Steps between C-alpha positions, in 0.01 A plus 500: 500500500604454138424138509160574667406732218613244238273231693208752479532518127445129454329371808124510494481463879706816566277686248178375673626593843598847384164555314673510158368398169707304255522799274605745787849628485735423784703800648869477412760438759625839440168652633506287816867578559443874465205498731697293757797731498313826483135490607532245778839601629495552887161319533430157637236413249656181376541388858144570563389290200722209614360501841142532372554195269663327778208559754248386231708178447508436887119560523404235240771247664746516220775585742577295817656722766550211754857451379774713358784370284811701450787441259796616717782431251574869459469591860821558692454377853689494829290220670510447865302206615480643861320812381166432343224743462155406352315784314174524342494687168204634305 
């Protein structure tokens, strides 16, 4: 989040997206961090925002859900070729 806030300070595209003028002050990281830890604790607001953005990306075809790629380098597996179960995930 610190990097995002730094980017908002200098990137006109971020400012345009957020409806900020070039003279508008950007909230400090401290403000966001305190809201995150106090105000939004125990809520799923950030998950809701993520899924909302994801749904919008899918609607305008920015995300292709026909294939899934997984990096399994950190997954410990006891693989058995005789047991295979195909599952659909949302």
